[in-house]
Legacy VTK file of the C-alpha trace (Angstrom):
# vtk DataFile Version 3.0
C-alpha trace
ASCII
DATASET POLYDATA
POINTS 203 float
-22.327 -21.228 -13.595
-23.777 -23.833 -16.692
-21.211 -25.974 -18.834
-22.250 -25.707 -22.255
-19.823 -28.504 -24.001
-16.291 -29.148 -22.614
-14.421 -26.041 -23.862
-17.326 -23.543 -23.208
-19.841 -22.659 -20.315
-22.102 -20.059 -19.230
-21.421 -18.074 -16.689
-24.854 -16.416 -16.343
-24.246 -13.029 -17.146
-25.265 -13.775 -20.666
-21.700 -14.619 -21.551
-20.288 -17.817 -22.853
-16.717 -18.016 -22.230
-14.025 -20.871 -22.476
-12.622 -23.094 -19.561
-9.321 -22.508 -20.134
-9.685 -18.693 -19.952
-12.254 -18.842 -16.607
-9.101 -21.632 -15.789
-6.387 -18.982 -16.470
-8.818 -16.149 -14.381
-9.142 -18.167 -11.513
-5.288 -19.233 -11.596
-4.038 -15.386 -12.115
-6.123 -14.480 -9.264
-4.976 -16.986 -7.104
-1.166 -16.492 -8.177
-1.512 -12.372 -7.298
-3.485 -13.175 -3.618
-0.389 -15.406 -3.054
2.380 -12.896 -4.594
1.298 -10.383 -2.637
0.951 -12.074 0.377
4.502 -12.664 0.139
5.517 -9.375 -0.746
4.142 -7.856 2.248
5.321 -10.740 4.343
9.296 -9.979 2.579
8.449 -6.403 3.320
7.814 -7.345 6.723
10.185 -9.420 7.340
12.964 -6.689 6.270
11.291 -3.767 8.625
11.821 -6.475 11.763
15.129 -7.212 10.841
16.225 -3.686 10.262
15.249 -2.808 13.770
16.846 -5.695 15.003
20.265 -5.116 13.490
20.080 -1.378 14.819
19.761 -3.170 18.184
21.973 -5.619 17.769
25.132 -2.731 17.127
23.307 -0.475 19.894
21.504 1.829 18.168
19.624 3.627 20.190
17.754 6.456 17.964
14.151 4.628 18.208
13.005 7.387 15.580
15.487 7.429 13.392
15.831 3.498 13.004
12.246 3.168 12.876
11.702 5.670 9.619
15.166 3.785 7.667
13.702 0.616 8.502
10.476 1.768 6.816
12.149 2.909 4.157
14.302 0.243 3.700
11.528 -2.281 3.785
8.341 -0.358 1.473
10.112 2.959 0.231
12.904 1.348 -1.801
11.051 -1.316 -3.334
8.525 1.795 -4.891
12.225 3.618 -6.727
13.066 0.395 -7.675
9.879 -0.187 -9.355
10.088 3.848 -10.907
13.635 3.528 -11.813
14.233 6.194 -9.249
12.648 8.617 -11.085
11.307 12.047 -8.950
8.315 13.513 -11.052
8.433 17.281 -11.278
5.849 19.413 -9.923
2.652 19.009 -10.619
-0.596 19.142 -9.764
-0.742 15.703 -8.920
2.091 15.719 -6.158
1.591 19.110 -4.761
0.262 17.050 -1.951
3.340 15.983 -0.854
4.501 19.544 -0.347
1.204 20.718 1.289
1.824 17.611 3.811
5.345 19.083 4.354
4.188 22.526 4.868
2.037 20.813 7.338
4.357 19.448 9.208
6.452 22.142 10.042
3.753 24.274 10.927
2.349 21.762 13.549
5.841 21.125 14.997
6.438 25.156 14.908
3.140 25.622 16.961
4.090 22.990 19.231
0.476 20.880 18.369
2.383 17.610 17.651
5.482 16.655 19.369
8.096 16.196 16.786
8.740 12.756 16.748
5.181 11.711 16.366
4.810 14.198 13.095
7.675 12.631 11.678
6.661 9.312 12.423
3.274 9.852 10.769
4.899 11.291 7.597
7.277 9.068 7.316
4.563 6.208 7.766
2.193 7.879 5.127
4.917 7.726 2.454
6.094 4.481 2.623
2.286 3.041 3.357
1.734 4.515 -0.018
4.392 4.322 -2.195
4.475 0.866 -1.350
0.985 -0.323 -1.633
-0.500 2.179 -3.882
2.502 2.960 -5.676
4.524 -0.419 -5.964
2.162 -3.572 -4.920
-0.939 -2.287 -7.007
1.237 -2.087 -10.118
2.677 -5.119 -9.748
-0.782 -6.721 -9.489
-2.507 -4.977 -11.955
-0.051 -6.389 -14.370
-1.508 -9.728 -14.131
-5.396 -8.693 -12.546
-7.911 -5.939 -13.503
-7.345 -3.024 -11.828
-10.490 -3.753 -9.704
-9.008 -7.094 -8.031
-5.748 -5.690 -8.182
-7.396 -3.104 -5.289
-8.850 -5.623 -3.501
-5.856 -7.154 -3.204
-3.984 -4.735 -2.497
-6.424 -3.101 0.223
-6.657 -6.626 2.037
-2.918 -7.106 2.011
-3.011 -2.925 3.800
-5.725 -3.819 5.997
-5.072 -6.980 7.043
-1.919 -7.888 6.872
0.110 -4.610 7.491
-2.539 -3.768 10.511
-1.941 -7.787 12.001
-1.667 -6.223 15.188
-4.996 -4.383 15.250
-8.701 -6.196 15.962
-9.664 -8.389 12.478
-13.024 -7.006 12.251
-11.388 -3.652 12.253
-9.734 -3.885 9.764
-12.047 -5.727 7.408
-14.849 -2.960 7.919
-12.789 0.066 8.684
-9.069 -0.466 7.030
-10.441 -2.635 3.460
-12.342 0.352 2.880
-9.881 2.676 3.447
-7.554 1.235 1.285
-10.010 1.226 -1.068
-10.475 4.818 -1.194
-6.480 5.609 -0.663
-6.174 3.472 -3.871
-9.072 5.463 -5.485
-7.140 8.977 -4.294
-4.047 7.451 -5.616
-4.685 6.792 -9.168
-7.286 9.895 -10.066
-5.485 12.477 -8.036
-1.582 11.328 -7.427
-0.067 9.309 -5.324
0.872 12.680 -3.170
-2.401 12.965 -2.774
-3.462 9.523 -0.817
-0.324 10.582 0.925
-1.568 13.847 2.460
-5.349 11.792 2.922
-3.298 8.741 4.658
-0.833 11.479 6.915
-3.811 13.677 7.850
-5.976 10.901 8.974
-3.132 9.324 11.096
-2.356 12.958 12.891
-6.446 13.432 13.297
-7.661 10.084 13.867
LINES 1 204
203 0 1 2 3 4 5 6 7 8 9 10 11 12 13 14 15 16 17 18 19 20 21 22 23 24 25 26 27 28 29 30 31 32 33 34 35 36 37 38 39 40 41 42 43 44 45 46 47 48 49 50 51 52 53 54 55 56 57 58 59 60 61 62 63 64 65 66 67 68 69 70 71 72 73 74 75 76 77 78 79 80 81 82 83 84 85 86 87 88 89 90 91 92 93 94 95 96 97 98 99 100 101 102 103 104 105 106 107 108 109 110 111 112 113 114 115 116 117 118 119 120 121 122 123 124 125 126 127 128 129 130 131 132 133 134 135 136 137 138 139 140 141 142 143 144 145 146 147 148 149 150 151 152 153 154 155 156 157 158 159 160 161 162 163 164 165 166 167 168 169 170 171 172 173 174 175 176 177 178 179 180 181 182 183 184 185 186 187 188 189 190 191 192 193 194 195 196 197 198 199 200 201 202
């Protein structure tokens, strides 16, 4: 990086950039990173508070409590962003139908415990809606698609799975978040839900 004058600099990629534009890009990136961390932290806090509230009031159905908590903390923000609109059935959202059919078959054949299937299905829906459907779109309003993917997938891997080993999150879950985002963008959110759901069931 070479400064040409007090207002311009050479980026090293054959591009001369206005310093104020460069500073704006840095600001937007840092702002988006802090915003993402704050949003994810707020979501996780809501989930924890919902679980605690249920326990305080004597609710003992762990599956129901967990599913409702995830829905409040992750799915509702997505519905708020999309104004509660539900897309009509197309090739881009058939994945949601397929994953539901798979769930019913697995429960019927007793290949998996019903609670495991339902909770895994709920996790896939809520996490995909929150990270790929909500956070990604929020970030793209300020920064590029690529930078938004990097930050959003980072939050998914490091913050959402903070209980898992850090190295495992960086090597495995961060790239997985990127792949799921590309699937959501190219083939629709419901198909990233399907891939996420099948992965969680099989791994």
